[in-house]
C-alpha positions as CSV (number, residue, x, y, z in Angstrom):
1,M,-15.7,-1.3,-14.2
2,G,-12.8,1.1,-13.7
3,E,-9.2,0.6,-12.9
4,V,-9.4,0.9,-9.1
5,T,-10.8,-1.4,-6.4
6,A,-10.2,-1.2,-2.7
7,V,-11.4,-3.5,0.1
8,I,-11.6,-2.3,3.7
9,E,-12.0,-5.0,6.4
10,A,-13.9,-3.5,9.3
11,E,-17.1,-4.4,11.2
12,V,-18.5,-4.7,7.8
13,K,-16.5,-5.3,4.7
14,I,-16.5,-2.3,2.4
15,T,-15.7,-2.7,-1.3
16,V,-14.9,0.5,-3.2
17,R,-14.9,0.2,-7.0
18,E,-14.3,2.8,-9.5
19,T,-17.0,2.6,-12.2
20,Q,-16.4,3.1,-15.9
21,Y,-16.9,6.8,-15.3
22,P,-14.0,8.6,-13.7
23,G,-14.9,10.0,-10.3
24,V,-18.0,7.8,-9.9
25,W,-17.5,5.1,-7.2
26,W,-19.7,2.2,-6.3
27,L,-19.4,1.3,-2.6
28,T,-20.8,-1.9,-1.1
29,H,-21.0,-2.8,2.6
30,T,-21.3,-6.5,3.3
31,N,-21.8,-8.4,6.6
32,E,-19.8,-11.4,7.8
33,Q,-22.1,-13.7,5.9
34,G,-21.5,-11.8,2.6
35,G,-24.9,-10.2,2.6
36,I,-25.2,-6.7,1.3
37,V,-25.9,-4.2,4.1
38,T,-25.8,-1.0,2.0
39,E,-24.8,0.1,-1.5
40,F,-24.4,3.6,-2.7
41,I,-22.6,5.7,-5.3
42,E,-20.2,8.4,-4.4
43,I,-19.1,11.1,-6.9
44,T,-15.8,12.5,-5.9
45,M,-12.1,12.4,-6.8
46,I,-11.4,10.0,-3.9
47,P,-14.1,8.4,-1.7
48,D,-14.1,9.7,1.9
49,I,-13.7,6.1,3.3
50,L,-10.2,6.0,1.6
51,R,-9.0,9.3,3.0
52,P,-6.9,9.0,6.1
53,H,-7.6,11.2,9.2
54,T,-5.2,14.1,9.5
55,A,-3.7,12.7,12.8
56,D,-3.1,9.2,11.1
57,L,-1.6,10.9,8.1
58,R,0.9,12.9,10.3
59,A,1.8,9.8,12.3
60,G,2.4,7.7,9.2
61,L,4.5,10.5,7.7
62,K,6.6,10.6,10.8
63,R,7.1,6.8,10.8
64,L,8.0,6.9,7.1
65,D,10.5,9.7,7.6
66,Q,12.1,7.7,10.5
67,A,12.3,4.6,8.3
68,L,13.9,6.5,5.5
69,A,16.4,8.1,7.8
70,V,17.6,4.6,8.9
71,S,17.9,3.4,5.3
72,R,20.0,6.5,4.4
73,V,22.9,5.2,6.6
74,E,25.9,4.7,4.4
75,P,27.3,1.1,4.3
76,P,30.9,0.6,5.3
77,A,33.5,1.2,2.5
78,T,35.3,-2.1,3.2
79,T,34.8,-5.3,1.4
80,H,34.5,-8.8,2.8
81,I,37.4,-11.3,2.3
82,G,36.2,-14.3,0.3
83,T,33.5,-12.5,-1.6
84,I,32.9,-14.3,-4.9
85,A,32.7,-12.0,-8.0
86,P,29.8,-12.6,-10.5
87,G,30.6,-15.5,-12.8
88,Q,33.4,-16.7,-10.5
89,T,33.2,-20.0,-8.7
90,K,34.7,-20.7,-5.3
91,G,38.5,-21.2,-5.5
92,Q,38.8,-19.6,-8.9
93,R,40.7,-16.4,-9.4
94,P,39.2,-13.5,-11.3
């Protein structure tokens, strides 16, 4: 098999595996009991089932941008009294 495997948990479990051939994907749909419902091969760069809908992609990008904006906030330039330096034990001076 190839390097990539993805599992999608939906009404049926969908397992997407890259075969030993780049761009050739083996897709298996299984039911709750683990029985195979369908199997097929898809020849493509990325299987359709793994591609997000445009609206989902835009919403995710917006959430990511908001999360990154929060993480860009600069921490205060002050230090905390009583901070222990690496290799220092409590009560020991550097």
